VOMI-348162 format. One record per residue: residue number from 0; residue in three letters; x, y, z of N, C-alpha, C, O in turn. Coordinates in steps of 0.02 Angstrom, whole numbers. Atoms other than C-alpha are relative to their C-alpha. Layout:
 pos code  neast nnorth    nup caeast canorth   caup  ceast cnorth    cup  oeast onorth    oup
 NUM  ALA      X      Y      Z      X       Y      Z      X      Y      Z      X      Y      Z
...
END
This chain:
 pos code  neast nnorth    nup caeast canorth   caup  ceast cnorth    cup  oeast onorth    oup
   0  MET     39    -52    -33    801     449  -1011     46     57     19     95     47     54
   1  ALA    -44    -57    -13    876     623  -1002    -16     31     66    -74     30     89
   2  ALA     11    -34    -64    901     716   -839    -37     65    -13    -30     93    -67
   3  PRO     34    -64      8    790     869   -811     49     55    -15    104     56     12
   4  THR    -45    -55     18    864    1025   -887      3     53     54     51     91     57
   5  GLU      0    -47    -56    817    1128   -734      8    -38     65    -20    -92     72
   6  PRO     -7     34    -64    870    1083   -557    -66     -6     35   -106     41     33
   7  ALA     64     12    -33    728    1009   -458     -7     38     65    -63     46     90
   8  VAL      3    -37    -63    773    1107   -302     38     64     -7     88     68    -43
   9  GLU    -35    -63     -4    823    1285   -272     51     -4     55     47    -48     97
  10  PRO    -47     -1    -56    971    1329   -158    -37      3     66    -84     42     75
  11  GLY     34      2    -64    921    1287     19    -48    -58      4    -77    -71     57
  12  GLY     41     61     -3    822    1131    -30    -73     10    -17   -111    -37     -9
  13  ARG     69    -11     17    658    1210    -87    -13    -27    -70     25    -13   -116
  14  ARG     16     28     66    575    1116   -231    -25     55    -46    -63     99    -25
  15  ARG     19    -51     47    554    1221   -386    -74     -7    -19   -102    -62    -19
  16  ALA     70      0     19    380    1270   -439    -11    -44    -61     28    -41   -109
  17  GLY     15     42     57    301    1144   -555     37    -66     -1     26   -107    -46
  18  GLN    -37     62     -3    420    1004   -505    -33    -47     49    -26    -38    110
  19  ALA     32     47    -45    318     861   -435     48    -56     17     96    -70    -20
  20  SER    -42     57    -20    396     717   -341    -10    -57    -49    -67    -70    -69
  21  PRO      7     55     48    432     571   -457    -36    -58     32    -34    -65     93
  22  PRO     34     59    -27    328     412   -437     49    -44     38    103    -60     14
  23  GLY    -42     44    -40    400     305   -298     59     33     32     99      0     63
  24  CYS    -57    -35    -30    522     440   -242     -7     -1     76    -60     14    103
  25  ARG      2      4    -73    566     417    -59     -3     70     31     38    112     15
  26  PRO      5    -66    -31    509     564     47     62     19     38     78     79     45
  27  SER    -58    -15    -41    666     548    152     61     20    -41    112     40    -13
  28  LEU    -57    -17     43    780     579      3      1     75    -10    -30    101    -57
  29  THR     -3    -73      0    819     763     36     68     23    -24    116    -16    -25
  30  PRO    -66    -27     19    959     877    -26     52    -10     55    109    -25     41
  31  GLN    -48      9    -54   1039     867    146     23    -73      5     82    -86     17
  32  ARG    -20     71     -3   1035     677    145     47    -17    -58     94    -55    -49
  33  LEU    -46     10     56   1115     679    -28     69     26     17    120     -7      4
  34  ALA    -64    -30    -17   1251     796     35     37    -42     51     98    -54     44
  35  LEU    -32     39    -53   1286     692    190     26    -67    -28     80    -89    -10
  36  ALA    -21     64     29   1294     530     90     60     11    -46    106    -30    -47
  37  ALA    -56    -15     44   1410     610    -38     63     16     40    118     -4     21
  38  ILE    -57    -16    -43   1522     678    101     29    -64     30     90    -71     34
  39  GLU    -24     64    -27   1532     505    179     40    -38    -52     92    -68    -36
  40  LEU    -36     34     54   1585     435     12     67     34    -14    118      0    -24
  41  ALA    -62    -37     13   1714     572    -16     50     -9     57    110    -15     45
  42  ASP    -44     11    -57   1784     549    160     34    -68     -4     93    -75     13
  43  ALA    -26     68      2   1807     364    131     45    -13    -60     95    -49    -53
  44  GLU    -35     19     61   1870     360    -49     27     59    -40     58     48    -92
  45  GLY    -23    -58     38   1909     538   -104    -54     29    -44   -103     -5    -60
  46  LEU     50    -36     39   1815     664   -208    -12    -33    -68    -68    -31    -94
  47  ALA      7     32     66   1847     569   -370    -50    -58      1    -79    -76    -50
  48  ALA     46     57     -6   1740     426   -304    -73     23      0   -118    -19     -7
  49  VAL     69    -25     -4   1586     538   -292    -27      8    -71     -6     53   -108
  50  SER     35     -5     63   1478     509   -444    -74    -11     14    -92    -37     66
  51  MET     71     10    -10   1291     507   -467    -16    -74      6    -60    -94     45
  52  ARG     13     72     -3   1297     320   -497     20    -30     68    -18    -69     97
  53  ARG    -22     26    -64   1399     283   -340    -44     25     57    -60    -12    103
  54  LEU     43    -28    -52   1292     400   -235    -68    -35      1    -94    -51     54
  55  ALA     64     34      4   1132     319   -297      5    -70     30    -40    -92     66
  56  ALA     -9     67    -27   1201     147   -254      4      1     76    -23    -42    110
  57  SER     -6     -4    -73   1246     202    -79    -66     16     34    -76      0     92
  58  LEU     65    -17    -27   1069     266    -55    -54    -50    -19   -112    -44      0
  59  SER     46     52     23    989     113   -136    -58     28    -41   -116      8    -32
  60  VAL     50    -28     45    897     214   -267     28     -2    -71     88    -14    -81
  61  GLY    -22     -3     68    905     226   -455     38     65    -13     24    116     17
  62  THR    -40    -59     14   1031     347   -528    -43     59    -22    -32    115      0
  63  MET     42    -55     26    897     448   -619    -43     31     54    -65     88     47
  64  THR     38    -28    -55    804     471   -455     34     61     29      2    108     52
  65  LEU    -37    -57    -29    942     588   -398    -12     64    -38     -8    119    -10
  66  TYR      8    -60     41    906     706   -541    -65     38     15    -76     92    -12
  67  TYR     58    -37    -23    740     752   -462     18     44     60    -24     84     83
  68  HIS    -22    -38    -58    841     828   -319     59     45    -16     65     99     13
  69  VAL    -57    -42     22   1000     893   -402      5     -4    -75     -9    -56   -105
  70  ARG     -4     -2     72   1031     945   -581     57    -42    -26     50    -78    -76
  71  ASP    -59     35     23   1206     872   -596     50     -3     57     35     16    113
  72  LYS    -51      7    -52   1367     839   -502     21     68     27     37     74     86
  73  ASP    -18    -66    -24   1406    1024   -493    -47     24     55    -25     52    106
  74  GLU     48    -19    -52   1247    1055   -396      8    -43     62     -2    -19    118
  75  LEU    -13     43    -57   1287     906   -286     60     26     39     60     27    101
  76  LEU    -58    -28    -33   1458     982   -249    -18     63     39      8     75     93
  77  ASP     24    -59    -36   1370    1144   -201    -32    -20     66    -20     11    118
  78  LEU     33     24    -61   1264    1048    -76     51    -27     50     46    -15    110
  79  MET    -52     26    -43   1417     958     -8     39     57     34     54     54     93
  80  TRP    -38    -56    -26   1511    1122     11    -39     37     54    -12     57    105
  81  ASN     42    -34    -49   1365    1204    102     -3    -40     65      1    -12    120
  82  GLU      3     42    -60   1351    1056    221     68      0     35     70      2     97
  83  PHE    -66     -2    -29   1539    1055    248     11     64     40     39     62     95
  84  LEU    -10    -65    -34   1538    1240    295    -39      6     64    -23     48    106
  85  SER     37     -2    -64   1412    1207    432     46    -18     58     34      3    115
  86  GLY    -48     18    -52   1558    1132    528     45     58     21     78     53     73
  87  HIS    -40    -58    -17   1644    1303    527    -35     46     51     -3     89     81
  88  LEU     40    -49    -36   1505    1389    622      2    -12     75     -7    -68     98
  89  LEU      1      3    -72   1518    1427    807    -71     13     25   -108     54     -2
  90  GLU     64    -14    -31   1364    1419    915      0     69     32    -50    105     31
  91  GLU     -7    -65    -32   1428    1571   1007     69     28    -17    118     -9    -22
  92  ILE    -63    -33     16   1564    1697    966     30     31     63     -3     72     95
  93  PRO    -32    -31    -59   1687    1741   1107      1     76     -6     10    103    -61
  94  ALA      1    -74      2   1680    1925   1154     68     28    -18     71     81    -51
  95  ASP    -67    -23     16   1869    1944   1140     16    -18    -72     11    -76    -92
  96  TRP    -11     12     71   1916    1964    957     55    -50    -13     51    -89    -60
  97  ARG    -56     46     11   2079    1869    974    -21    -72     15     -5   -117    -23
  98  ALA     26     67    -16   1996    1720   1058    -49    -23    -53    -52    -82    -70
  99  ALA     50     17     50   1857    1727    929     33    -22    -66     14    -73    -94
 100  LEU    -35     19     61   1975    1724    779     36    -67      9     40   -107    -38
 101  THR    -33     63    -14   2070    1582    862    -49    -58     -6    -33   -109    -37
 102  GLU     49     54      4   1913    1477    882    -25    -12    -70    -33    -69    -91
 103  ILE     22      9     69   1854    1511    705     53    -35    -40     38    -81    -79
 104  ALA    -55     31     38   2025    1466    635      8    -73     19     18   -116    -25
 105  GLN     -8     69    -22   2037    1308    740    -58    -43    -25    -48    -99    -47
 106  ARG     58     38     23   1860    1254    696      5    -13    -75    -10    -69    -98
 107  THR     -6      8     72   1891    1284    511     54    -52    -17     44    -94    -61
 108  ARG    -54     48     12   2055    1187    517    -23    -71     16     -7   -118    -21
 109  GLN     26     66    -17   1969    1042    605    -46    -27    -55    -44    -87    -70
 110  SER     45     21     54   1838    1038    467     39    -26    -59     23    -79    -87
 111  TYR    -40     22     57   1970    1027    331     38    -64     16     47   -106    -28
 112  GLN    -36     61    -18   2066     893    427    -46    -60     -3    -25   -115    -22
 113  ARG     48     55      3   1909     787    440    -22    -15    -71    -38    -72    -88
 114  HIS     24      8     68   1864     815    258     51     29    -49     39     82    -78
 115  PRO    -53    -27     43   2024     838    155    -23     16    -71      5     61   -102
 116  TRP     25    -11     68   1928     829     -9    -26     71    -10    -27     96    -66
 117  ALA     30    -67      5   1852     999     31     49     52    -26     29    103    -54
 118  LEU    -50    -46     26   2016    1084    -14     -5      5    -77     11     56   -106
 119  ASN      9      0     72   1979    1035   -195    -64     36    -21    -69     59    -78
 120  VAL     63    -33     15   1804    1108   -186      3     74     17    -36    114     -9
 121  ALA     -3    -69    -24   1856    1269   -100     13     51    -55     -6    109    -48
 122  VAL    -17    -46     54   1917    1345   -263    -60     17    -43    -57     63    -84
 123  ARG     59    -13     40   1743    1339   -339    -36     63     25    -45     71     85
 124  PRO     34    -61    -21   1652    1508   -338    -72    -13     18   -118      3    -20
 125  THR     67     21    -20   1502    1445   -242    -23     39     61     14     46    110
 126  LEU     31    -30    -59   1387    1538   -125    -53    -47     27    -79    -89     -9
 127  GLY     51     41    -32   1269    1457     -2    -14     29     68     24     71     93
 128  PRO     18    -28    -65   1183    1492    163     55     -4     52     68     44     88
 129  ASN    -51      8    -52   1323    1423    271     64     38    -16    100     58     30
 130  LYS    -58    -42     16   1460    1513    175    -13     72     22     32    104     49
 131  LEU     17    -68    -21   1369    1677    207      1      6     76     23     57    103
 132  ARG     -2     -2    -74   1348    1633    391     72     -1     25     89     33     74
 133  HIS    -71      2    -19   1534    1591    401     32     68     -9     69     91     34
 134  LEU    -26    -68     11   1578    1760    324    -28     49     51      8     94     74
 135  GLU     31    -45    -49   1456    1846    441     33     -5     68     45     46    101
 136  GLN    -32      6    -65   1537    1773    596     71     28     -2     94     57     47
 137  TYR    -66    -30      9   1708    1823    529     -5     77      5     34    109     40
 138  LEU      8    -73      0   1646    2001    498    -21     26     68     -3     82     87
 139  THR     20    -20    -67   1567    2007    670     62     12     43     65     59     82
 140  VAL    -62     -6    -39   1740    1981    745     43     57    -28     69     98     10
 141  ALA    -43    -51     30   1835    2090    621    -25     71     14     15    117     18
 142  SER     28    -66    -13   1716    2235    655     18     25     70     13     85     84
 143  ARG    -22    -21    -67   1776    2235    836     72     25     -2     96     57     46
 144  ILE    -70    -21      7   1953    2267    773      5     67    -35     44    110    -16
 145  THR     -3    -61     40   1920    2403    645    -67     13    -33   -106    -33    -45
 146  ASP     61    -19     36   1778    2499    563     10      3    -75    -37     13   -113
 147  ASP    -16     -4     72   1866    2498    394    -19    -66    -34     11   -117    -20
 148  PRO     21     63     33   1776    2370    282     57    -34    -39     62    -95    -38
 149  ASP    -55     30     37   1930    2346    172     48    -36     47     73    -90     31
 150  GLU    -46     31    -49   2037    2309    325    -32    -62     30      3   -111     44
 151  GLN     35     59    -25   1905    2189    390      9    -59    -48     22   -115    -27
 152  VAL     -8     53     50   1914    2091    228     72    -25     -1     84    -85     -8
 153  ARG    -70     22     -2   2105    2089    236     13    -46     60     50    -95     54
 154  ILE     -8     41    -60   2097    2018    412    -29    -70    -12      2   -120      4
 155  ILE     33     64     13   1975    1883    359     41    -42    -48     52   -102    -36
 156  HIS    -40     37     49   2080    1835    208     65    -25     30     87    -81     15
 157  SER    -64     21    -30   2240    1829    311     -9    -62     43     31   -109     38
 158  VAL     12     59    -43   2167    1708    438    -19    -60    -42      6   -115    -31
 159  SER     21     56     42   2082    1602    305     58    -29    -40     64    -90    -46
 160  ASP    -58     24     39   2240    1593    199     48    -40     43     76    -90     21
 161  LEU    -44     37    -46   2341    1537    350    -28    -69     14      8   -118     13
 162  VAL     32     63    -15   2216    1401    392      7    -48    -59     29   -105    -51
 163  VAL     -3     43     59   2208    1333    214     72    -20    -16     85    -78    -32
 164  GLY    -69     14     15   2395    1347    187     31    -51     47     63    -99     25
 165  CYS    -28     47    -49   2443    1258    348    -32    -69     -8      2   -120     -5
 166  THR     34     64      7   2311    1123    322     24    -36    -62     34    -97    -61
 167  LEU    -23     30     62   2366    1093    143     69    -30      8     83    -85    -16
 168  ARG    -68     26    -11   2547    1074    197     -1    -62     45     35   -111     32
 169  GLU      5     57    -45   2500     956    339    -26    -62    -37      2   -117    -30
 170  LEU     30     57     35   2391     846    229     46    -27    -54     49    -88    -64
 171  SER    -46     23     51   2518     840     89     58    -37     32     83    -86      4
 172  GLY    -54     34    -35   2652     792    214    -21    -70     21     19   -117     18
 173  GLN     26     66    -20   2543     650    278     -6    -46    -61      5   -106    -56
 174  ALA     11     41     60   2507     592    101     64    -28    -29     65    -83    -56
 175  TYR    -62     20     34   2687     583     42     56    -23     47    109    -44     25
 176  ARG    -51     21    -47   2781     543    202     -8    -75     14    -64    -99     20
 177  ALA      3     71    -14   2825     362    234    -28    -11     70    -16     29    115
 178  PRO     28     13    -66   2730     284    380     54     -6     53    107    -34     41
 179  ILE    -47      1    -56   2816     303    548    -23    -54     49    -81    -55     69
 180  LYS     17     53    -48   2821     153    664    -13     30     69     15     82     87
 181  HIS     16    -22    -68   2749     171    839    -29     71     -1     -7    114     37
 182  THR     31    -67      6   2641     320    789    -52      9     55   -112      7     42
 183  ASP     45    -12    -57   2568     350    962      7     71     26    -11     85     83
 184  HIS    -10    -70    -21   2611     535    966    -68     33     11   -112     29    -32
 185  ARG     64    -30    -18   2470     631   1051      3     76      4    -44    106     30
 186  GLY     -2    -72      3   2527     810   1027     24     34     63     18     95     69
 187  ASP    -22    -30    -62   2601     836   1201     76      6      3    105     13     57
 188  GLY    -73     -7      3   2782     848   1144     22      4    -72    -19      5   -117
 189  PRO    -25     -4     69   2895     858    991    -22    -59    -41    -24   -116    -17
 190  ALA     19     54     46   2836     758    842     61    -39    -21    117    -14    -14
 191  PRO    -58     38     26   2946     621    769     36     40    -53      6     83    -85
 192  PRO    -38    -37     51   3085     685    655    -33     -4    -68    -60    -56    -88
 193  LEU     28     -2     67   3025     739    484     54    -22    -48    102     14    -60
 194  GLU    -51     27     45   3122     631    363     -1     37    -67    -55     47    -95
 195  PRO     -3    -35     64   3182     723    207    -16    -47    -58    -17   -108    -50
 196  GLN     12     39     60   3142     666     32     63    -38    -19    119    -16     -4
 197  PRO    -59     38     22   3256     534    -44     47     44    -43     24     81    -86
 198  GLY    -48    -39     37   3416     611   -111     13     69     28     53    107      0
 199  PHE     -7    -67    -29   3403     764      2     72     14     19    100     66      0
 200  ASP    -68    -11    -24   3575     744     82     49      9    -57     92     53    -56
 201  GLU    -47     -4     57   3665     714    -83     -9     66    -37     41     97    -57
 202  LEU     12    -62     37   3581     863   -167     24     61     40     53    107     11
 203  VAL    -21    -57    -42   3613     981    -20     76      6     -1    104     61     -5
 204  THR    -73      0      0   3796     930    -16     27     23    -68     73     64    -71
 205  ALA    -24    -17     67   3818     944   -204    -12     73    -17     28    104    -51
 206  GLU     17    -70     16   3735    1116   -212     31     48     50     22    109     44
 207  GLU    -33    -42    -50   3837    1180    -63    -51     46     36    -47    107     33
 208  LEU     51    -35    -38   3688    1228     45     11    -16     74    -24    -59    102
 209  PRO    -20     18    -68   3765    1228    220    -55      9     51    -58    -30     99
 210  ARG     52    -11    -50   3615    1298    314    -52    -57      0    -75    -78     52
 211  LEU     45     57      4   3500    1162    250     32    -63     29     -1   -102     63
 212  GLN    -35     58    -27   3632    1032    292      3      3     76     -4    -48    109
 213  ALA     -3     -8    -73   3650    1103    468    -68    -15     31    -72    -44     85
 214  LEU     67     14    -25   3461    1094    490    -13    -74      1    -43   -100     48
 215  ARG      8     72      3   3463     913    437     42    -33     55     18    -80     88
 216  THR    -44     29    -51   3610     874    552    -29     10     70    -23    -34    113
 217  ALA     28    -15    -66   3521     957    698    -63    -42     14    -86    -44     71
 218  GLY     60     41    -10   3371     842    672    -62     41    -12    -99     56     35
 219  CYS     58    -41     17   3238     942    580    -64    -35     24    -75    -93      9
 220  ARG     61     29    -26   3072     915    667    -61     42    -22    -58    103    -27
 221  LEU     63    -34     15   2894     955    617    -35     10     67    -68    -36     93
 222  LEU     27    -12    -66   2837    1037    777    -76     -3      0   -109     23    -45
 223  THR     72      8     -5   2662     993    833    -38     66      1    -87     73    -34
 224  PRO     40    -62     -4   2606    1171    877     17     51    -54      9    111    -42
 225  ARG    -21    -49     52   2668    1250    714    -58     44    -22    -48    103    -34
 226  PHE     58    -40     20   2492    1306    667    -15     52     53    -27    111     38
 227  GLU     14    -47    -54   2463    1384    838     52     56      2     35    114     16
 228  HIS    -52    -51      1   2631    1474    827    -12     50    -57     -9    111    -46
 229  ALA     12    -44     57   2592    1542    654    -61     44     11    -60    103     -5
 230  LEU     60    -39    -14   2418    1596    707     14     54     52    -10    110     47
 231  GLY    -18    -49    -51   2490    1681    860     38     59    -29     25    117    -11
 232  TRP    -38    -54     32   2613    1779    755    -46     44    -43    -39    106    -43
 233  LEU     46    -38     41   2474    1830    636    -44     46     43    -53    105     27
 234  LEU     43    -40    -44   2361    1889    777     40     56     34     14    110     46
 235  ASP    -44    -53    -27   2509    1984    854      6     57    -50      4    116    -31
 236  GLY     -6    -51     51   2528    2075    688    -64     40     -8    -61    101    -16
 237  ILE     64    -35      4   2343    2116    679     -8     48     59    -31    104     52
 238  GLU      6    -42    -60   2348    2182    857     47     60     -4     29    115     17
 239  ALA    -48    -55      7   2503    2286    820    -25     52    -49    -14    112    -40
 240  ALA     26    -46     50   2418    2362    668    -62     37     24    -80     89     -3
 241  HIS     61    -31    -26   2262    2402    769      4      2     76    -33    -33    110
 242  PRO    -10     -2    -73   2320    2447    945    -62     22     39    -67     10     99
 243  GLY     60    -23    -35   2151    2525    985    -54    -54      6   -105    -42     39
 244  ALA     50     53     -4   2057    2360    964     -7    -25     71     43    -39    104
 245  GLY     11     22    -69   1978    2307   1127     14    -73     10     10   -113    -37
 246  ARG    -12     70    -19   2021    2147   1216    -43    -17     59    -55     25    103
 247  ALA     41     22    -56   1912    2047   1334     15    -73     14      3   -116    -28
 248  HIS    -13     68    -21   1965    1892   1429     41    -39    -51     17    -89    -77
 249  PRO    -40     35     51   2108    1840   1312     16    -71     21     21    -87     81
 250  ARG    -19     69    -12   2152    1658   1295     60    -16    -43     64      5   -101
 251  ALA    -61     15     36   2321    1590   1243    -15    -38    -65    -57    -83    -66
 252  VAL     10     32     65   2330    1540   1060     23    -72      3     -5   -115    -31
 253  GLY    -28     67     -2   2432    1388   1104    -42    -50     39    -23   -108     44
 254  ALA     43     46    -37   2290    1313   1207    -28    -52    -47    -33    -40   -108
 255  PRO     27     52     44   2217    1149   1142    -61     23    -38    -99     65    -13
 256  ALA     58    -19     40   2089    1165   1004    -63    -20     36    -65    -73     68
 257  PRO     61     16    -36   1912    1169   1073    -35    -60    -29    -31    -74    -89
 258  ASP     41     56     22   1802    1016   1065    -55     28    -44    -90     74    -22
 259  PRO     51    -27     44   1685    1044    915    -69      3     32   -110     45     13
 260  GLY     65     -1    -31   1538    1003   1026     -5     44     61    -59     51     90
 261  LEU      0    -40    -61   1589    1118   1167     31     68    -13     68     94     30
 262  VAL    -29    -64     17   1636    1279   1079    -38     56     33   -100     55     35
 263  GLY     33    -57    -31   1601    1442   1170     38     22     62     78    -16     89
 264  MET    -31    -27    -60   1657    1551   1315    -53     34     42   -110     42     19
 265  ALA     48    -31    -45   1574    1635   1462    -26     66    -28    -86     80    -28
 266  ALA     20    -64     29   1574    1807   1380     -7     -9    -75     43    -15   -110
 267  THR     12     17     70   1493    1780   1211    -52     45    -31    -90     79      3
 268  THR     53    -31     38   1387    1854   1075    -37    -55    -36     -6    -94    -73
 269  ARG     38     53     28   1247    1740   1019     -5      6    -76    -21     60   -102
 270  MET      8      2     73   1247    1689    835    -67    -32    -16    -97    -65     26
 271  LEU     60     34     22   1097    1633    736     13    -75     -1     69    -96    -15
 272  PRO    -10     73      1   1070    1445    748     24    -23    -68      6      6   -120
 273  LYS    -24     28     63   1158    1343    618    -58    -31    -38   -102    -62     -8
 274  LYS     50     31     43   1051    1289    472     36    -40    -53     91    -23    -74
 275  ARG    -31     43     51   1087    1153    348    -39      6    -65    -96     29    -67
 276  ALA     33     -4     66   1048    1140    164    -63    -42      0    -98    -46    -51
END
């Protein structure tokens, strides 16, 4: 039995005209439920584990049943990406642009840390409701800094690139670093020493790289607040480039990341409610 040549649902979960529900199709099997189930599978086993067959098994339905809701795996990835981006959205945007960019960056970083597979999906040229909402909240903040649309886009890209770059480095370090005993570090002090790759000392000595050797001798550490430091430097640069940008109730960048369920400040601009696919 061949899969339908046209996707059964349009972006946003609306069934296409002329597409009737298949016999015995469960009413509760929605695009959002497919996305959430696929995300759960990707979180547990990685993106490579997400297949139509595995997803169908996790939902206790036949594989071909899924094709009445999504055309193929690419469309499933689109739904996953849209659902993932809902985690980037703030209920309210702080009035101060610096605090707002900080919260957006922290929220986005938290999303990637919870769902590392999303870094592999981010390169796909996909649009969706939540991506547009994410861009809109970014532009809402950037417009408080400058009226120049090109400069607004540069600000957005700079913050986004920092978030993705730092997260990618952190996750790759976790993936390839040997487990550390007594890993009870809670972020309130220096992290355990970052052990170099095997052969580091011999190569540094042989290549006569004294500064790297001195760094190793001093006890190179992966500092816990490195992302906050980098974000602070970036925001300092944005502020220096736009000295006329207003500030309201600034908050230190180095403050702990906000609880995802308690995001917001007293002085805020209301955003549209989050919507899911």
